[in-house]
C-alpha distance (Angstrom), angle and dihedral (degrees) to the residues before:
residue distance angle dihedral
X1 . . .
X2 3.80 . .
X3 3.80 91.5 .
X4 3.81 91.1 50.8
X5 3.80 90.9 50.9
X6 3.79 91.4 49.0
X7 3.81 91.9 52.1
X8 3.81 90.7 46.5
X9 3.79 93.1 53.1
X10 3.83 90.8 43.7
X11 3.80 94.4 52.8
X12 3.81 92.3 41.1
X13 3.80 92.6 50.6
X14 3.80 92.4 48.5
X15 3.81 90.3 48.0
X16 3.81 92.3 52.2
X17 3.80 92.7 45.4
X18 3.81 91.9 48.0
X19 3.82 90.9 48.1
X20 3.79 90.7 52.1
X21 3.81 91.0 49.0
X22 3.82 90.3 51.2
X23 3.80 91.4 63.5
X24 3.80 97.0 34.7
X25 3.82 101.8 46.9
X26 3.78 115.2 103.3
X27 3.78 93.5 -155.4
X28 3.84 111.1 73.2
X29 3.81 91.4 -152.2
X30 3.80 89.9 57.9
X31 3.80 89.2 48.2
X32 3.80 90.9 55.9
X33 3.80 91.5 48.0
X34 3.80 90.8 51.5
X35 3.82 88.2 48.1
X36 3.81 89.9 55.4
X37 3.81 89.2 49.9
X38 3.81 89.8 52.0
X39 3.82 90.8 50.1
X40 3.80 92.1 52.3
X41 3.79 92.7 50.4
X42 3.81 91.5 47.3
X43 3.81 87.8 52.3
X44 3.80 88.8 52.7
X45 3.81 89.7 52.4
X46 3.81 90.1 51.0
X47 3.80 89.3 51.5
X48 3.78 90.2 53.2
X49 3.81 88.9 52.9
X50 3.80 91.5 52.3
X51 3.82 94.7 -110.3
X52 3.79 97.9 124.8
X53 3.82 92.8 158.0
X54 3.81 92.3 59.0
X55 3.80 89.9 46.1
X56 3.80 93.0 53.5
X57 3.80 92.3 43.9
X58 3.80 89.7 51.6
X59 3.80 91.6 52.3
X60 3.81 97.8 40.5
X61 3.81 99.4 41.0
X62 3.79 104.8 31.8
X63 3.79 101.6 29.1
X64 3.79 97.3 32.0
X65 3.79 97.6 42.0
X66 3.79 118.0 10.6
X67 3.79 101.5 37.0
X68 3.81 95.8 38.8
X69 3.82 91.5 46.2
X70 3.79 90.9 50.0
X71 3.79 89.9 47.9
X72 3.81 92.3 53.2
X73 3.81 91.2 46.1
X74 3.80 91.6 52.0
X75 3.80 92.1 46.6
X76 3.82 96.6 45.5
X77 3.80 99.9 40.8
X78 3.77 117.5 74.0
X79 3.80 96.4 -134.6
X80 3.79 117.4 178.4
X81 3.81 100.3 -140.6
X82 3.80 91.7 178.2
X83 3.79 88.7 62.8
X84 3.80 91.7 47.3
X85 3.81 91.1 54.1
X86 3.80 94.1 53.5
X87 3.82 93.4 88.5
X88 3.80 93.8 45.3
X89 3.79 97.3 103.7
X90 3.79 95.6 55.9
X91 3.82 90.6 58.8
X92 3.80 94.3 42.4
X93 3.86 97.2 93.2
X94 3.81 92.8 50.7
X95 3.80 91.3 45.9
X96 3.81 91.0 48.9
X97 3.82 91.4 52.0
X98 3.82 92.2 49.3
X99 3.80 90.6 46.6
X100 3.81 91.8 51.7
X101 3.80 91.4 49.6
X102 3.81 91.2 51.3
X103 3.81 90.9 46.5
X104 3.82 91.5 51.9
X105 3.81 90.8 48.7
X106 3.81 91.6 50.3
X107 3.81 91.4 48.9
X108 3.81 90.6 50.2
X109 3.80 91.5 49.7
X110 3.81 93.8 48.1
X111 3.83 92.7 44.5
X112 3.80 93.4 51.3
X113 3.82 95.3 41.8
X114 3.79 115.4 119.0
X115 3.79 133.1 163.9
X116 3.79 112.6 -123.4
X117 3.84 110.1 -137.1
X118 3.81 92.3 -146.0
X119 3.81 91.3 57.4
X120 3.79 94.4 51.2
X121 3.80 91.5 44.7
X122 3.81 93.3 54.7
X123 3.80 108.5 33.5
X124 3.77 116.9 -167.5
X125 3.78 114.0 -119.6
X126 3.78 113.8 -150.8
X127 3.81 93.6 -161.6
X128 3.81 118.3 48.3
X129 3.81 94.4 -146.2
X130 3.82 114.9 12.4
X131 3.81 91.5 -174.1
X132 3.82 92.1 62.8
X133 3.81 101.4 32.1
X134 3.79 122.9 35.8
X135 3.77 124.2 -143.6
X136 3.81 93.6 -109.2
X137 3.80 93.4 47.4
X138 3.80 92.2 49.7
X139 3.79 90.9 49.6
X140 3.80 91.2 48.8
X141 3.78 93.3 50.2
X142 3.78 91.5 49.6
X143 3.79 93.7 44.8
X144 3.81 96.2 48.5
X145 3.82 96.7 42.0
X146 3.79 115.0 32.3
X147 3.81 98.4 22.0
X148 3.82 99.9 31.3
X149 3.83 94.7 118.6
X150 3.80 92.6 49.3
X151 3.80 89.8 47.1
X152 3.81 93.2 51.0
X153 3.81 91.3 44.8
X154 3.79 90.7 53.0
X155 3.81 89.6 49.9
X156 3.81 91.4 51.6
X157 3.81 91.4 48.7
X158 3.80 90.6 51.9
X159 3.81 90.9 46.8
X160 3.82 92.0 51.5
X161 3.82 90.4 46.7
X162 3.81 91.0 51.2
X163 3.82 93.3 48.6
X164 3.81 90.6 45.9
X165 3.80 92.0 51.6
X166 3.82 91.0 50.1
X167 3.81 92.5 47.9
X168 3.82 93.1 48.0
X169 3.78 95.0 48.2
X170 3.82 98.6 39.6
X171 3.79 112.3 99.7
X172 3.79 122.7 173.7
X173 3.78 116.4 -141.4
X174 3.76 118.5 -136.9
X175 3.78 119.1 -115.8
X176 3.83 94.4 26.6
X177 3.80 117.1 125.4
X178 3.79 112.5 -131.0
X179 3.74 132.8 -170.9
X180 3.82 116.1 -102.4
X181 3.78 108.6 -166.2
X182 3.82 94.0 -172.2
X183 3.81 91.5 57.4
X184 3.79 91.2 46.9
X185 3.80 92.8 51.6
X186 3.84 92.3 46.7
X187 3.81 94.3 53.1
X188 3.81 118.8 119.0
X189 3.83 129.4 -161.5
X190 3.80 92.5 -112.0
X191 3.81 91.4 56.4
X192 3.80 96.8 38.3
X193 3.78 106.2 48.0
X194 3.78 136.8 29.8
X195 3.79 119.7 -151.5
X196 3.78 114.9 -148.6
X197 3.75 128.0 -177.0
X198 3.77 109.1 -131.7
X199 3.76 118.4 -162.8
X200 3.76 118.8 -126.1
X201 3.78 112.9 -87.1
X202 3.79 95.5 14.4
X203 3.74 100.0 84.3
X204 3.76 128.2 104.6
């Protein structure tokens, strides 16, 4: 029990420190690296809670896709961050007001937080028998049986959003030769090549 508490406080402290460094680092590459560190520690916390599926999703999706993609975008694009920070002061009052509101809400939540004895005495178990059915298997059975239509609908919405983003951002430049597979398949020898009889000694 003591060892579990020590690991919890260790991962939680590293997560908070990494989150603070994400917003305080001047170098955007360092911010992304601290964000990846925060994701890994959050995944460790999920593992301690028994939610291994959420931990793996956090590592695979956010670390393997979002954070790495953002890192490559920041490294490849020549973004002038000094120019982006020029209009920072005009938004500072609005940001300060929003930050104060969020701080007051957090203080109210922490001040009114209390652990109910009846909830800790009777913990709710998501899986009836964890030894027979794992967390990931139970989630998969529920997702592909009871919520299959919602799952497929969400997949279609994401597919349409992806196609729409590609269509909106795709611009063809004029004067650029592009491959047309239909024209290549429809080609015939009589329209593709021309056979000429060259006399001896008059070739290239």
